[in-house]
C-alpha positions as CSV (number, residue, x, y, z in Angstrom):
1,M,49.6,-59.3,7.3
2,K,50.2,-56.3,9.5
3,K,47.5,-55.4,11.9
4,Y,45.9,-51.9,11.6
5,V,43.9,-49.9,14.5
6,I,40.7,-48.5,13.3
7,F,39.9,-45.3,14.7
8,T,36.9,-43.0,14.7
9,D,35.3,-40.1,16.6
10,S,32.3,-39.3,19.0
11,C,29.9,-38.6,16.2
12,S,29.9,-42.4,15.5
13,D,27.6,-43.1,18.5
14,L,29.4,-46.4,18.8
15,H,28.3,-47.6,22.4
16,K,31.1,-49.6,24.5
17,D,29.5,-53.1,23.6
18,L,30.1,-52.4,19.7
19,R,33.4,-50.9,20.1
20,D,34.7,-53.8,22.3
21,K,33.1,-56.6,20.1
22,Y,34.7,-54.8,16.9
23,D,38.0,-53.5,18.4
24,I,37.5,-50.1,17.3
25,R,38.9,-46.9,19.2
26,Y,37.5,-43.5,19.4
27,V,38.8,-39.8,19.5
28,P,36.7,-38.0,21.6
29,M,34.8,-34.9,20.4
30,R,33.7,-32.0,23.0
31,F,30.7,-30.3,24.0
32,I,30.4,-26.7,25.8
33,Y,27.5,-25.4,27.9
34,N,27.2,-22.9,30.6
35,D,31.1,-22.4,30.3
36,K,31.5,-26.0,30.9
37,D,33.7,-27.9,28.7
38,M,33.3,-31.8,28.7
39,E,34.5,-34.5,26.7
40,A,31.7,-36.0,24.2
41,S,32.0,-39.3,25.9
42,L,30.3,-42.4,24.1
43,D,30.1,-43.9,27.8
44,W,28.1,-40.6,28.8
45,V,30.9,-40.2,31.6
46,D,30.2,-36.8,32.9
47,L,26.5,-36.6,32.0
48,S,23.7,-39.3,31.7
49,P,21.8,-39.2,28.4
50,K,18.7,-37.8,30.2
51,E,20.7,-35.2,31.8
52,F,21.9,-34.1,28.6
53,F,18.6,-33.9,27.0
54,D,17.1,-32.4,29.9
55,L,19.3,-29.4,29.6
56,M,18.2,-28.9,26.1
57,R,14.6,-29.2,27.1
58,D,15.1,-26.6,29.7
59,G,16.6,-24.4,27.0
60,T,20.3,-24.8,27.6
61,R,22.3,-24.2,24.3
62,I,24.8,-27.0,24.0
63,R,27.8,-26.2,21.5
64,T,30.2,-28.9,20.2
65,A,33.9,-28.9,19.0
66,A,35.5,-31.2,16.7
67,V,38.6,-33.4,17.0
68,N,41.7,-31.0,16.7
69,T,45.1,-32.1,15.2
70,Q,46.5,-32.4,18.6
71,N,44.1,-34.8,19.6
72,Y,44.7,-36.9,16.8
73,L,48.5,-36.7,17.3
74,D,48.2,-38.0,20.7
75,A,46.1,-41.0,19.7
76,F,47.8,-42.0,16.9
77,E,51.2,-42.0,17.6
78,P,51.4,-44.4,20.4
79,V,49.8,-46.8,18.2
80,L,52.4,-46.1,15.4
81,Q,55.1,-46.4,18.1
82,E,53.6,-50.1,18.5
83,G,54.1,-50.9,14.9
84,Y,50.6,-50.8,14.0
85,D,48.9,-49.1,11.1
86,I,45.9,-46.7,11.3
87,L,42.6,-46.7,9.4
88,S,40.7,-43.4,10.7
89,I,37.2,-43.1,10.0
90,S,35.6,-39.6,10.7
91,C,32.5,-37.8,10.7
92,T,31.4,-36.4,7.5
93,H,33.3,-33.0,6.3
94,A,29.8,-31.4,6.0
95,L,29.1,-31.4,9.7
96,S,32.5,-31.2,11.3
97,T,36.0,-30.2,10.7
98,S,37.4,-33.6,12.5
99,V,38.4,-35.1,9.2
100,N,40.5,-32.5,8.1
101,S,42.2,-32.4,11.5
102,S,43.1,-36.3,10.7
103,Y,44.5,-35.3,7.5
104,T,46.8,-32.8,8.9
105,A,47.9,-35.2,11.9
106,R,48.4,-38.1,9.3
107,D,50.8,-35.7,7.1
108,E,52.7,-34.9,10.2
109,L,53.2,-38.4,11.5
110,L,54.0,-40.1,8.4
111,A,56.8,-37.7,8.0
112,K,58.2,-38.8,11.4
113,Y,57.2,-42.6,10.6
114,P,57.6,-43.2,7.1
115,D,57.4,-46.9,7.2
116,R,53.6,-46.8,8.8
117,K,50.6,-46.3,7.1
118,I,47.8,-43.9,8.1
119,V,44.5,-43.8,5.9
120,C,42.1,-41.5,6.7
121,V,38.5,-41.9,5.4
122,D,35.7,-39.1,5.4
123,S,32.6,-41.5,6.1
124,A,30.1,-39.0,4.3
125,N,27.9,-39.9,7.5
126,S,27.3,-39.2,11.0
127,C,26.0,-40.9,13.9
128,G,24.9,-44.7,13.5
129,G,25.8,-44.4,9.7
130,E,29.4,-43.4,10.5
131,G,29.2,-46.2,13.3
132,M,28.2,-49.0,10.9
133,I,31.0,-47.9,8.3
134,C,33.3,-48.5,11.2
135,I,31.7,-51.9,12.1
136,K,32.0,-53.0,8.4
137,A,35.8,-51.7,8.2
138,A,36.5,-54.1,11.4
139,M,34.3,-57.1,9.5
140,L,36.7,-56.7,6.5
141,R,39.6,-56.5,8.7
142,A,38.5,-59.7,10.5
143,E,38.3,-61.5,6.8
144,G,42.0,-60.5,6.3
145,K,41.4,-57.2,4.0
146,T,44.3,-55.3,4.0
147,I,44.4,-51.5,5.2
148,E,44.0,-50.5,1.6
149,E,41.3,-53.1,0.6
150,T,39.2,-51.9,3.3
151,A,39.4,-48.2,2.8
152,A,38.9,-48.8,-1.0
153,W,35.8,-50.9,-0.1
154,L,34.6,-48.1,2.0
155,E,35.1,-45.3,-0.5
156,E,33.0,-47.4,-3.0
157,N,30.3,-48.0,-0.7
158,K,30.2,-45.4,2.1
159,L,26.8,-44.0,0.4
160,C,25.2,-47.3,0.8
161,F,24.7,-46.6,4.6
162,N,21.5,-44.6,4.8
163,Q,20.0,-42.5,7.3
164,E,16.2,-42.2,7.8
165,A,15.5,-39.7,10.9
166,V,12.5,-37.8,12.5
167,V,13.0,-35.0,14.8
168,E,10.4,-34.1,17.5
169,K,10.7,-30.2,17.0
170,L,12.1,-27.8,14.9
171,T,13.7,-25.6,17.5
172,W,16.8,-27.2,17.8
173,L,17.5,-27.9,14.1
174,K,17.1,-24.1,13.4
175,Q,19.0,-23.0,16.1
176,A,22.1,-25.4,15.3
177,G,21.9,-24.2,11.5
178,R,23.4,-27.5,10.6
179,V,20.5,-29.0,8.6
180,K,20.3,-28.1,4.7
181,A,17.2,-27.4,2.7
182,T,14.8,-26.8,5.8
183,T,13.5,-23.3,5.0
184,A,10.2,-24.5,4.1
185,F,9.7,-26.6,7.0
186,F,10.1,-23.7,9.7
187,G,7.8,-21.1,11.0
188,N,4.2,-21.9,12.3
189,L,3.9,-25.4,11.2
190,L,2.0,-26.9,14.1
191,A,3.0,-30.7,14.4
192,I,5.0,-30.7,11.4
193,K,7.8,-33.4,11.6
194,P,10.6,-33.0,9.1
195,L,12.0,-36.5,7.9
196,L,16.0,-36.1,7.5
197,I,18.4,-38.2,5.3
198,S,22.0,-37.9,4.9
199,D,22.7,-36.9,1.2
200,V,25.7,-37.6,-1.1
201,H,27.9,-35.0,0.8
202,G,26.9,-36.1,4.3
203,N,24.6,-33.0,4.9
204,N,21.5,-33.8,6.7
205,V,18.7,-32.7,4.7
206,A,15.0,-32.5,5.2
207,I,13.6,-34.7,2.3
208,E,9.8,-35.0,3.6
209,K,7.4,-33.6,6.1
210,A,4.8,-35.6,8.3
211,K,1.9,-34.3,10.4
212,G,2.4,-36.1,13.7
213,R,4.3,-38.3,15.6
214,K,2.3,-41.4,14.9
215,H,2.5,-40.8,11.1
216,S,6.2,-39.4,11.1
217,L,7.4,-42.8,12.6
218,A,5.3,-45.0,10.1
219,R,6.8,-43.1,7.1
220,C,10.2,-43.4,8.4
221,A,9.7,-47.2,8.8
222,E,8.2,-47.2,5.0
223,R,11.2,-45.3,3.8
224,V,13.7,-47.7,5.3
225,A,11.8,-50.6,3.8
226,E,12.1,-48.9,0.2
227,E,15.8,-48.5,0.7
228,Y,17.2,-51.4,2.7
229,V,19.1,-54.0,1.3
230,P,19.3,-57.3,2.8
231,N,22.9,-57.6,4.7
232,D,24.4,-59.0,7.8
233,M,24.8,-55.7,9.4
234,G,21.1,-55.3,10.6
235,I,19.5,-51.7,11.6
236,H,20.9,-49.5,14.1
237,I,18.3,-47.2,15.8
238,R,19.4,-44.0,17.8
239,H,17.2,-42.2,20.0
240,A,17.5,-38.7,21.9
241,D,15.7,-39.9,25.1
242,C,12.7,-41.2,23.6
243,L,13.1,-45.2,24.2
244,E,9.3,-45.9,23.8
245,D,9.3,-44.4,20.3
246,A,12.4,-46.3,19.3
247,L,10.7,-49.5,19.9
248,I,7.7,-48.4,18.2
249,L,9.8,-47.3,15.3
250,K,11.3,-50.8,15.3
251,E,8.2,-52.5,15.4
252,E,7.0,-50.4,12.6
253,I,10.1,-51.6,10.6
254,Q,9.8,-55.3,11.6
255,K,6.4,-55.3,10.2
256,R,7.5,-54.2,6.7
257,L,10.8,-56.3,6.7
258,G,10.2,-59.2,8.9
259,L,13.6,-59.0,10.6
260,P,13.9,-60.4,14.1
261,D,14.8,-58.6,17.3
262,E,18.5,-59.4,17.1
263,A,18.7,-57.6,13.9
264,F,18.3,-54.2,15.7
265,D,20.8,-52.3,17.8
266,I,18.9,-49.6,20.0
267,N,20.7,-47.1,21.8
268,Y,21.0,-43.5,22.6
269,L,21.8,-40.9,20.2
270,G,25.3,-39.3,21.2
271,P,25.8,-35.8,22.5
272,I,27.4,-34.3,19.3
273,I,24.6,-34.9,16.7
274,G,22.0,-34.7,19.9
275,A,23.1,-31.1,20.3
276,S,21.9,-30.4,17.0
277,V,18.7,-32.3,16.6
278,G,17.4,-32.1,20.1
279,P,15.5,-34.3,22.5
280,G,12.8,-36.8,20.9
281,T,14.8,-37.5,17.5
282,L,15.0,-40.9,16.2
283,S,17.0,-42.3,13.4
284,A,17.4,-45.6,11.7
285,Y,20.6,-46.6,9.9
286,F,21.2,-49.3,7.9
287,F,23.0,-50.8,4.4
288,G,20.8,-50.1,1.6
289,K,20.6,-48.5,-1.9
290,K,23.2,-46.1,-2.9
291,V,22.3,-42.4,-1.8
292,T,21.9,-40.1,-4.7
293,Y,20.1,-37.1,-3.4
294,D,22.4,-34.0,-3.6
295,S,21.2,-31.2,-1.6
296,L,23.5,-28.5,-3.3
297,A,22.1,-29.5,-6.8
298,N,18.4,-29.4,-5.5
299,K,18.4,-26.1,-3.9
């Protein structure tokens, strides 16, 4: 079987240990603030996570830029020249144009390398959900699945990768304009914490609201327990510079599911989603019941 290389983008929030363990590569997105244009490094090369989120706390607006076609061409072509095929897994089209750029690069390169294969998958997810889909792809590759078999499994099951998230403040959500169905949550709603899921299109959707931080973490854990399906992938928790709360969320989930410590992967929320949801955001990602909520049909 011909080996294939798995690519993703900065939105996957796969830290280096996971990328190395599962042999996953990524094509960087970018972020911009105060006329500074930086690579959205998953290893936080230019800024530490604290520096990044402190900028937001101080009122700095951080904008993000998707992977463009040339970025994909530059990343993909050397791999094709080495004789490998490519499975590219991108952030949901609902939040980023990266996946469209991957399609364009695919078509251009396949015309040049007709004997190679490039399969591009819209993850319908972002952040840890996208990252877990990449990990599952790597697991299937290790089991000997072909690129077509792996891509087919992902397309069939990608909506089973769930997100349950809590934001600390409404400010950044409103500013970014990336979260659907949030009108009712904005305004002078003191201490209201929206709970966000990823819907069938990959939109981040405010599905519930909780009063206060403590209650929002408990409710987030309850929702994880309600949707979780036992599997070998565990739960990934991503936090926007709020590790103590991430550990509390982990404990709340453990109370309900009885999972061991090693079932959890806790790390920072990356700069792409972080720029939209802001400091204090917590999210849990896991394989669970298939997502059915459609924010476009439930306006």
